[in-house]
C-alpha positions in Angstrom: -11.1 6.3 -18.6 -7.5 7.4 -19.0 -6.2 9.1 -22.1 -9.5 8.4 -23.9 -9.3 4.7 -23.2 -11.1 2.4 -20.7 -8.5 2.0 -18.0 -10.5 -0.1 -15.4 -13.4 -2.4 -15.9 -15.4 -4.6 -13.6 -17.7 -4.5 -10.6 -16.8 -2.3 -7.7 -15.6 -5.4 -5.7 -13.4 -6.6 -8.7 -11.9 -3.1 -9.2 -11.0 -2.8 -5.5 -9.6 -6.3 -5.3 -7.3 -5.4 -8.2 -5.3 -3.0 -5.9 -3.2 -4.2 -2.9 -4.2 -3.4 0.7 -1.6 -1.5 2.7 -0.2 -1.2 6.2 1.3 2.2 6.9 3.2 3.6 9.9 6.0 6.0 10.9 9.3 5.2 12.6 11.1 7.6 14.9 14.3 9.3 13.6 17.3 7.1 13.5 15.4 3.9 13.2 16.0 2.0 9.9 13.1 0.3 8.3 13.0 -3.5 8.2 13.8 -5.4 4.9 10.6 -7.1 3.7 9.0 -7.7 0.3 6.5 -5.0 -0.6 7.8 -2.4 1.9 8.6 1.1 0.8 9.8 4.0 2.9 10.1 7.8 2.6 10.7 10.8 4.7 7.7 11.8 6.8 8.9 15.0 8.3 10.1 15.7 11.9 12.9 13.2 11.1 10.5 10.3 11.0 10.4 7.6 8.3 7.1 6.7 6.6 6.5 3.0 5.9 4.1 1.5 3.4 3.7 -2.3 3.2 1.5 -3.4 0.3 0.1 -6.9 0.1 -2.8 -8.9 -1.1 -2.8 -10.6 2.4 -3.5 -7.8 4.8 -3.4 -10.0 7.9 0.1 -11.4 7.1 1.4 -8.0 6.2 0.1 -6.5 9.5 1.6 -9.4 11.4 5.0 -9.1 9.6 5.3 -5.3 10.4 4.0 -5.4 13.9 5.9 -8.5 14.7 9.1 -6.9 13.5 8.3 -3.8 15.7 7.7 -5.9 18.8 10.8 -8.0 18.3 12.9 -4.8 17.7 11.3 -2.8 20.5 10.2 -0.2 18.0 7.1 2.0 18.2 5.0 2.2 15.1 3.5 5.7 15.1 0.3 6.4 13.1 -0.2 2.7 12.4 -3.0 2.2 9.8 -4.3 -0.9 8.1 -6.5 -0.2 5.1 -7.9 -2.0 2.1 -7.8 -0.3 -1.3 -10.4 2.4 -1.9 -11.6 4.2 -5.0 -9.2 7.0 -4.4 -6.3 4.6 -4.7 -7.7 3.1 -7.9 -8.1 6.7 -9.3 -4.5 7.6 -8.5 -3.2 4.4 -9.9 -5.1 5.0 -13.2 -3.9 8.6 -13.4 -0.3 7.4 -12.8 -0.8 4.7 -15.5 -0.2 1.9 -13.0 -3.7 0.7 -12.6 -4.8 -2.6 -14.1 -7.0 -2.4 -17.2 -9.6 -4.9 -15.9 -9.9 -7.3 -12.9 -7.8 -9.9 -14.8 -5.1 -7.2 -15.4 -5.5 -7.4 -19.2 -4.9 -4.2 -21.3 -7.9 -2.7 -23.1 
């Protein structure tokens, strides 16, 4: 429910599959993030840059980011690979960016 309307519908598996998985990491100060689709970056404190690469294909996303790091000789600090969880679905709905149902139709 969001604003009195059904915001997400479906089985747990369908709801979780509606959100992208993510690879996250941090880069040392002075290292610019790579350019790749689905990658966002933000300040992480201590001069580091936080990276978040969202994708429906977690294996390819992980390979793309770690491959770039190996080729560039860059260390990925705090590297995490995670599928979507209910907390991500909740935050997406509260931001108004969550799908309405597993097919993405509005309700």
